[in-house]
C-alpha positions in Angstrom: 0.0 0.0 0.0 2.9 2.3 -0.7 0.7 4.6 -2.8 -2.2 4.5 -0.3 -1.1 6.7 2.7 -3.2 6.9 5.8 -5.8 9.7 6.0 -4.7 12.4 8.5 -7.2 15.2 7.9 -10.5 15.7 6.1 -10.1 18.7 3.7 -13.2 20.9 3.3 -12.3 23.5 0.7 -9.6 25.0 -1.5 -9.3 28.8 -2.3 -13.0 29.7 -1.8 -14.0 33.4 -1.5 -16.5 35.1 0.9 -17.6 37.7 -1.6 -20.5 36.9 -3.9 -22.3 33.7 -2.9 -20.6 33.4 0.5 -20.0 29.7 1.4 -19.3 30.4 5.1 -22.5 28.7 6.5 -22.1 25.8 4.1 -18.5 25.2 5.3 -19.7 25.3 8.9 -22.2 22.6 8.1 -19.6 20.5 6.4 -17.3 20.9 9.4 -20.0 19.6 11.7 -20.8 16.7 9.3 -17.1 15.7 9.0 -16.8 15.4 12.7 -20.1 13.4 12.9 -19.0 11.0 10.2 -15.5 10.6 11.6 -14.9 12.0 15.2 -11.3 10.6 15.1 -9.8 12.9 12.5 -9.4 16.7 12.4 -10.6 18.9 9.5 -8.5 21.4 7.5 -8.8 23.6 4.4 -6.6 25.5 2.0 -7.1 29.3 1.8 -5.6 32.1 -0.1 -7.1 35.1 1.7 -8.1 36.5 5.0 -11.6 36.5 6.7 -13.8 34.4 8.8 -13.5 31.5 6.4 -10.1 30.7 8.0 -11.5 30.0 11.5 -13.9 27.1 10.9 -11.8 24.0 10.5 -9.6 22.5 13.2 -6.5 23.3 11.2 -5.9 25.9 8.4 -3.4 26.0 5.6 -2.6 28.8 3.1 -1.5 28.7 -0.5 1.4 31.1 -0.7 3.6 32.1 -3.6 5.8 34.8 -2.1 8.5 35.5 -4.7 6.6 34.1 -7.6 3.2 35.9 -7.8 4.6 39.2 -6.6 6.4 40.2 -3.4 9.6 38.3 -2.4 10.3 35.2 -0.4 10.9 37.4 2.7 7.2 38.4 2.8 6.3 34.8 3.6 8.3 35.1 6.8 6.7 38.4 7.8 3.2 37.1 6.9 3.7 33.9 8.9 5.0 35.7 12.0 2.2 38.4 11.8 -0.5 35.7 11.4 0.8 33.6 14.3 1.2 36.6 16.6 -2.4 37.7 15.9 -3.9 34.2 16.1 -1.6 31.9 18.2 -4.5 29.6 18.8 -4.9 28.5 15.2 -2.7 25.8 13.6 -1.1 27.0 10.4 0.4 25.2 7.4 1.5 26.1 3.9 -0.7 24.0 1.6 0.9 25.2 -1.7 4.2 27.0 -2.5 6.2 27.0 -5.7 7.7 28.7 -8.7 7.9 27.9 -12.4 11.0 26.9 -14.2 12.1 25.7 -17.7 15.2 23.6 -18.0 15.8 25.5 -21.2 15.9 28.9 -19.6 19.2 29.8 -18.0 20.7 33.1 -17.0 24.0 34.4 -15.6 22.4 36.7 -13.0 19.8 35.8 -10.4 16.8 37.9 -11.4 13.2 37.4 -10.3 11.0 36.9 -13.3 7.4 37.7 -14.2 5.3 34.6 -13.8 3.1 35.4 -16.8 6.1 35.9 -19.1 7.7 33.5 -21.6 11.0 33.6 -19.5 11.0 31.2 -16.5 14.7 30.8 -15.6 15.6 27.7 -13.6 17.9 29.4 -11.2 15.1 31.6 -9.9 13.0 28.6 -9.1 15.9 27.2 -7.1 16.5 30.4 -5.2 12.7 30.6 -4.5 12.7 27.2 -2.9 15.8 27.7 -0.9 14.5 30.9 0.6 11.0 29.6 1.2 12.1 26.3 2.8 14.4 28.2 5.1 11.5 30.3 6.3 9.2 27.3 6.7 11.6 25.0 8.5 12.7 27.7 11.0 9.1 28.2 12.3 8.0 25.3 14.5 4.5 26.6 14.6 4.0 25.7 11.0 2.5 22.2 11.2 3.2 21.2 7.5 4.1 22.4 4.1 3.5 21.1 0.6 5.5 21.9 -2.5 3.4 22.7 -5.6 4.2 20.7 -7.6 6.2 17.5 -8.1 5.8 17.4 -11.9 5.0 19.9 -14.6 1.5 19.3 -15.8 -0.9 20.3 -18.5 -2.9 23.5 -17.9 -4.8 24.7 -21.1 -5.1 28.4 -20.0 -1.4 28.9 -19.4 0.5 31.2 -21.8 3.9 31.4 -20.2 7.2 29.6 -19.7 8.8 27.8 -22.6 5.5 26.7 -24.2 1.7 27.3 -23.9 -0.6 24.9 -22.0 1.9 23.8 -19.3 2.2 24.7 -15.6 5.9 24.4 -15.0 6.1 24.6 -11.2 7.1 21.0 -11.1 10.4 19.9 -9.5 10.5 17.4 -12.4 9.7 17.9 -16.0 6.3 16.8 -17.4 7.8 13.7 -19.1 9.3 12.7 -15.7 12.8 12.5 -17.3 14.6 15.6 -15.9 14.8 16.5 -12.2 15.3 20.3 -11.9 17.9 21.8 -9.6 15.3 22.5 -6.9 14.5 18.8 -6.7 18.1 18.1 -5.6 18.0 20.9 -3.0 15.1 19.0 -1.3 16.8 15.7 -1.7 19.9 17.0 0.0 17.8 18.3 2.9 15.4 15.4 3.3 17.2 12.3 2.2 20.1 11.3 4.4 20.2 7.7 3.3 21.4 7.9 -0.3 24.8 9.7 -0.5 25.0 12.1 -3.5 26.5 15.4 -4.7 24.9 17.6 -7.3 26.1 20.7 -9.2 23.4 23.3 -9.6 23.0 25.6 -12.6 24.4 22.7 -14.6 22.3 23.3 -17.7 23.7 26.8 -18.1 26.4 25.4 -20.3 27.3 28.4 -22.5 28.8 31.1 -20.2 29.6 34.7 -21.0 30.9 35.7 -17.5 34.5 34.6 -16.7 33.8 34.9 -13.0 31.1 32.8 -11.5 29.7 31.4 -8.2 29.3 27.6 -8.0 26.6 26.1 -5.9 26.3 22.5 -4.9 23.7 20.4 -3.1 24.8 17.3 -1.1 23.8 15.4 2.0 27.5 14.9 2.7 29.3 17.1 5.3 32.2 18.2 3.1 32.6 18.7 -0.7 35.7 19.5 -2.8 35.4 21.4 -6.0 37.7 20.9 -9.1 38.0 23.1 -12.2 39.8 21.4 -15.0 41.3 19.0 -12.5 42.6 21.8 -10.2 41.2 21.8 -6.7 39.4 25.0 -5.6 39.2 23.9 -2.0 36.8 22.1 0.3 33.6 23.6 1.7 31.6 22.5 4.7 27.8 22.2 4.5 25.6 25.0 5.7 22.4 24.3 7.6 20.6 23.6 4.4 22.8 21.1 2.7 24.2 23.8 0.3 27.8 24.5 -0.6 29.0 27.6 -2.4 32.3 28.7 -3.9 32.4 32.4 -4.7 34.1 34.2 -7.6 35.5 31.1 -9.3 37.5 31.9 -12.5 36.6 30.1 -15.7 39.1 29.8 -18.6 38.2 30.5 -22.2 36.9 27.4 -23.9 35.9 24.2 -22.2 35.7 24.0 -18.4 35.2 20.8 -16.5 33.4 21.4 -13.2 33.7 18.4 -10.9 32.8 17.9 -7.2 33.7 15.0 -4.9 32.5 14.0 -1.4 33.3 11.2 0.9 36.2 8.7 1.3 37.6 6.9 -1.8 35.7 3.7 -1.1 32.3 5.4 -0.8 33.1 8.6 -2.8 30.3 10.3 -4.7 31.0 12.6 -7.6 29.3 14.9 -10.1 30.6 16.8 -13.1 29.5 19.1 -15.9 31.1 20.8 -18.9 30.7 24.6 -19.3 32.0 26.7 -22.2 33.1 30.2 -21.8 
């Protein structure tokens, strides 16, 4: 029953609004009914706004996209703290958070993109998830969080990213063949069993800047970087399984970027080729 997890909560709604045909009384009825049908499990719901609608179910979760649909990742932190301070009695989760990315869109600089544009650079999705996960994981009053989404998926009304008709917020491409950089950030943080090391921004193969920062994800405590066989030194992991080498110089032509972690017997490696 690997794909049949236990039911933890009964969910009553997702992104309903109070204006217009207000569903408030109906949700209250549903909440009572859920407890009558199953008194052993709590209720929850997924909201994207304020109002009385958030104070009916036993738990409440919000769909937040700070740093994608406007604002910056930092606003998630201020919003969570403000909400918890104002209502310490309610149990808060993040039911959706995510950002779009195309594996074909690469950029030298880290610039926040417009979600409705045809430019969804992969490195912004990675940065979005790094910053959002830090904020979520550092707040013990957040009872759960759910990345949206595991895979890119069809969405007929979408006109954005590298093609129409696709929601590209997945950590993996729609064909399930390519795991994006953000996937490996979470793997490094959440999977301590399978040793690995991974070079981020790997698909940015054609470079125009001689000086670059190199970021690596790994569940190992120490990683060594090599450029064309020459060691650039070892780095210790930070609190989020991330390693960074600043201001690394590339040479004109082909550059082999390689990282190694662990002892020789159990060593894990990764490498890419970049051209300057």
